[in-house]
N, C-alpha and C positions, 0 to 999 in steps of 0.2 A: 391562735394568739395567746401568751400566757398571762396572768392575772396582774402582775406587774406591768405587763406593757398596756394594757387596757386602762390601767389607772390614769394614765397620763394621756389618753385618747382625747383630742379636742371636743369641749363641752358642745360647742355648734353643730358637730356631727349628730351628737346624741338627739338635741333638739331639732334637728333637719329630719330625722328617721322617724320620731314621733309627732312632730308636726304634718309629715305626709300621712300620717295613718289619720289624724284630725281634721285632715282637709278633705281626704277621701270620706270620713264619717260624716262630716259636714255636708258635704256635697251632695251624697244620696238622702240627707234630709231636707233637701230643697228642690232637686232637679225632677221628683218623678210627678208633682203636683200640677204642673203645666203641661203635662204628657197625659196624666190620667183622663181626659176627654177622648182623646184619641185611641188610648188603652180599652176604654171601656165601648169605642165603635168596633174596635177590630175584634173584640170577643164578645159583641152583642151582649153587653152587661148592662143590668141596670146600675143606678148610681148607687144604690145601698151594697149591691156586690161589689162594685169596682171601689168602693172606698175602703174596702178591707185591704187593698194593695198597701195601702197607707197605714191603716188601722193596725194590721198585724205586727207590722214592724214597730210602732212604738210601744205596741202592747209588751212585745219583745224585752225593746229598750227599758221601758220603765219597771218590768217585772223581772229583769234578769241582771241590769247593770249593778245593782245594791249587791246583788248574791254574788257576781264576779269580783266585785271589790272585796269582799271577803275570801275569796278563793285566792286571789293574789298572793297571801301570805302562806297558803299551803302550797300552791304548785307553783308559784313563783311568778315574777312581773315578766321576764322576758318571754318566756314559756306562753304565757295567756296571751300578750301581745302578739306574737308571730300566730299564734293557733287563730286568734279572733281575724286578724289579716287575712290568713288563708280561707277560713270559713266564707268571710266576708267576699272575697274575690272569687272562689269557686261559686256561691251562690247567685254572684253577679251576672255568672255566665250562664247559670241554670235559668235564670228571671230571663234574660235573652233569647232562651231556648223555649219558653214554655209554648205550648201548643194549645192552652186553654186559660181562661180566669183562675180556675181552681188551682191549677198547675204554680199559676205566676203566685199565687196568695200563699201557696204553702213555700216557695223557695225566698219570697219576701219575708216569712217567719224564720228562715234559716240564715238569711241575710241579715236581720235584725239583732239575732244571737250572736252572731259575730261584731256586730256595732257594740252589742252590750261588753263584749270582751274587749274591744279597743278603747273605750272613752276610758274607763278606770284606769286601765293598765299604762296609758299614755301619760294619766297626772302622778301616778305612782312612780314611773321613770323619772319624771322630773324630781319628784319630792325625794325620790332615793340619791340619785345620781348627781344631782346639780350642786354646786357649791350653796350654802344659805344666803349668800350674798347676792347670787344671780336668780334664786328660786321664784321669788315674785314676777322678775321680768321675763324669765322663762314660761310662767304660768301664763302670763300675759301675752306671749309671741302664740303658745299653742292656742290659746282663747281667740285669737286674732286670725291664726290659720282656719279655724272652723267657720269664725264670721265671716272671712273671705268667700270661702266656699259656699255658704248659705246664702250671700248677696248675689253671687254670679249664677248660682243654680238656675233659678228661673229662665233667666236669658241662655244659658247653655244648654238647656232642657229643650225650651223652645227651639234655638236654632237646629239642634240636632233631630227634633223630631219633625221639623218642617223640611229640611233638606235632604235628610236620611231617613230614618224611621225612629220610632220610641224604644226599638231596641238597643239603639245606640245609647241611651241613656245610663244602661245598665254595662254595656261593651266598654265604655269608657274608662270605667273602674280596673279592667284586665291590666293594662301597663303600670298604672299604678300601684295596685296589688304586688304584682310580680315585683317592681323595683323597692318596694319596700319590705318585703320579704327577705330579699337577698341583703339589703342593707343593715337590715335588724339584726340578721344573724351573723353579720360579720362585724359591726360596729356596736350594737348594745353591749354593755358588761353583762357577764354571768350572774345568774340568779344567786343569792345569798340567802340560805334557808333559815326562815323565821318560827319555824314551829319544832317541835321533837317529835311529831309525827304524832301526837294525840290530841289532834285538833278537836276542840268543843265546836265545830261549825253547826250551826242549827239548818240542818239538812229538813227537818220536818215543817219548821217556819216558812223556808225559802220554797218549797213546793207548795205548800197552802198559800202562801203569799200570791205567787205568779198565777195558780189555778182561779183565786178569787178575782185577781184582775181580768183574766181572760174571759171566766162567767159574766161579768159586770159589763165590759167594754163590747165585746163582739156581738153579742144578741141584741144590744142597742141599735147596731147598725140596722138592724132587719126591723126595728120596730116600727117605721114608718111604711112598710110594705103593707098596702091594705088586702093583700092574700095572706099575709103572714097569720099563723095561731098565734093570739095573744096570750092565751093560757101557758104556750111554749117559750113566750118570752117573760112571762111572769114567773116559772119555773126556776131557768135561770137565773133571774134576778135574786129569786129566793135562795137557791143555792149559793149563790156571789154572797149575799148578807151573811149566811150560816158560816162559810168560809173566813170570812174577815174577823166575824167573830171568833172561831175556832184560832185563828192566826194571833188575836190578842192574847187568848187565853194561853197559847203555847210562849210566846212572847213572853211573858209574866213569868214561867216557872222555869224558861231556858237559863242555862249557865251563861251561855256566849250567844244573846239574842241577835238579829238582824237590826231589830230597833228596839230602843229603850222606850217603853211607852209612856213612863213616867213623863217622860220631856213634854208629852200633850197636855197633860194638866196645867203646863205654865200657859195661860190664856195667850198671851202676847205671841207666843211661838206657834199655837194652833191657830190662830187669826190670821197671822201673816203665811203660812204655810197654805190655808184654804184659800186666801186670796190671791197667791201666787197661781195656784192648779188652777182657779176659775179663771184668770185673766190668760193663762196657755190654754185652755178650753174654747175662750172666745177667740184669740189670736188662731190657734189650730182650725177652728171652724170657719173662719174667714180664709185662710190660704186654702182649702178644700174648694170652697165655693167660687172665690173670686175667677179662677181660670175657668169653669163650667159658665159663668157670667160672659166674660169677655170672649170665649170662643163660639159658645152656643147663642149668647143674645146679640152681642156687639158686632158678630162673624171675624173676629180677628183671628191672623194667624196665630200658630203657636208660639213663634217669634214675637210676635206682638203682644201676645199675653204675658211673654215672659220680661220684656221690656215693661211693662206696666209693672209687674212683680217686683221687679229690681227696683221701683223707686222706695215704697218703705223700707226694703233691706236694706238700701243706700243709707237712708235718713236714721234708721235703728244704728247701724255699722258708728254712726257719727255722735249720736247723740247717747248711747248706751254708757260710754266712758264717762261723758260730762254729767250723767244723771250720778253716777259713782262718786264722782269728786264731789258734786255738791250736796250728795247725801251725807259725806264725811264733815264737810264743812258745816252744813245748817241743820242737817239731821234726816232720817230717811221717812220720818213721817210727812214732812211737809212736801218732799219730793215725790214719794208715793201717792200721795193724796193729789198733786197737781197733776202728774203724768196718767194717773187713771182716771180723772176729769177730761183732760185732752182726747185719752185713747175712747171713753163715751162719746165724746162728739164725735171722732170720726166714724165709729160705729153707726151713731144716728144719722149721719150723713151716707153712709154707704147705704143704710137701710132704705133709703129714697134712689136707688140706681133704678133705672128703668131702660125702655127701648129707646129712648130718645135723648139720654141723659148726655152731656157733652164731655169732649177730653177733658177741657179745664177744670170743670167741677171733679171730674174722676181723680185727677192729678192732686188737686188741693185736698182730697178726702184722703188719699194714700199718703200725701205729704203729713199729713195732721196724726194719721195713725202712725207713721215711723216717728213723729216728734213723741207723742204719748207711750207709744211701746217702748222704745229705746231706755229713758231712763227709769220705768219701771221696772224692767229686766232686771239692770244692774242693781238699783237700790232697794227692790223687792227680793233678791236672792241674797243680799248680804244682811237683809233684816232678820231673813231665817236662821241664818249661822248666828248674827248678833245676839239673839235671844236663846241660843244653846249656852250651857256652862261650858267652861275652857276644856275639860275632860272630855266634853261630846260634840265638838265643833266637827271633829270628821263623821260622825253619824248625821248631824245638820246637814250637812255638806251632801251626803248622801240621800238626804229627804229631799233638798231641795233639786237636785237631779232628777229624783222619781216624779217628782212636782210636774217638773218640765215636760217630761215624755208621759206620764199618765194623764196629764191636763190635755196636752194636745190629742192623745187618743181619744178621751172623753169627750172633748169637743168635738172631734172629727166624726164619731159615733153619732152625737145627740143632733149635730147640725144635718148630719145625713137625713137620720131619722126624721127631723121636723121637715126638711125639705121634700123628702120623697112622699110623705104623707100629704101633702098641702100641694103639691104640684102635678100638673097634666104634663110633664116633660118627656121627650123620647129617650130614647138610647144614645150615648157616647155623643157624636158630635151632630148628630140629628136632633138635637134639643128644639123644641118649638118654644120660641122666646116667652110669649104670654103663660104657657104653662110653668114653664122654669121659674118666671117671678113670681107665682102664685106660691110657690114653696120657698123661693128667696126670700121672701119678705119676713113670715114668721121666722123663721131659723133668725134672722139679722135681730128681730125683737127679741129672742132667747140670749141672742148675744149682748143685748142693751141690758136685758136683766142681770146677767151676770156680771158687766160692768158697775151697774149700781152698785151691786154686793161688794164687790172690788173695792169701789170707793169707799164705801160705809167701814169696811174691815179697814182700809188704810187709815181714816181715820181713827178709829179705835185703838189701834196699835201704837202703844207709846214707845218712843225711843228708849233703848236702856237705860242711858244714865237718867231719864225721867222716871223710870217704873221701878228704879231700886231706890 
């Protein structure tokens, strides 16, 4: 098919192709959590080790997404998108064929690398190839595809795990991936080179940034292990601090930096980013521990746990657009402050979960969690972009995406460490209820502290029209 023919391709086909990738990416972000207790039990893994199945995926996403966003203009959007889908699909097969927890963690890291290629290339495809009059609507459809996948992920993961096996949460990606690759190769327009071959890509900054995040997040997952050598954890964290300092040094001198560090000199931008990161840490920590509580303490099936996790996902899907709408009308400060306070209330309620907690109380807590979480996700993310100058909005968007996945990875690691340190639970599905709750409660208290800080920061950050 030649270039002139491609120019007249229906835009709906392009949107469908990138929508499939966004759906598969979003599905994998939610489908694994509910199966994690089964995976841990299958491989006889402690919670700290099992949580790395989630953590390394998020580290790859948060550390590489902003990098591949830069690579797009060098290698081409279509090539990166197809390569990302291919890597993700092959890694999904390898995850299903894993022979121990270590191999699964390695393959999840590869899968996260593919996901980090899919997300920015899907958005870039819409930005480049869709008419300006349809661009915002198209981006909304892409976001909706991801949100839909994230909403049904827990239920689908629970059903596949209970009636087949946990391996199918990865095998389900294979037909979607193959269809997407074939469709993308035939339908997506060819790449238009944007560089002259003399790219100023910040390779040093990219490598240091990813290493700094890995050295910070992954050791924290083991910090709660009582047999762990604390000096080793401290050494890793010290290396992480040095690497982050080196990253700042590199970025200030790079001709084409990954991040423009002067953006963080704006207090509103920095506080909005920190608030969003801490919120995602609390949210990510909840998504990690709640399946263990539902399946290990309440003795629900994987499908039952998935149904409960569907509750906040559906509420978030409904309330998130409303939060964005009211933030545009009445200012993000009011919406972020109110929604973070509601989310804080849900965290307090969840911290009271016990062996005899009733289903109505759990449902009310999860509904309140969604009512608070949805509006904050939309208004909090727009706040980060709002406080960036017009020429830095694209970079701010990358910062926002990094905050989502880095916060989730950090929360997963810290909630795991705290829960593991205080609990006397067993492995995988063989969790002792009272022992698990001894670790669950302090982890929730940490989440409450995170939410209090988010609330304070939300109040401190002024709306742009008020701060100028």
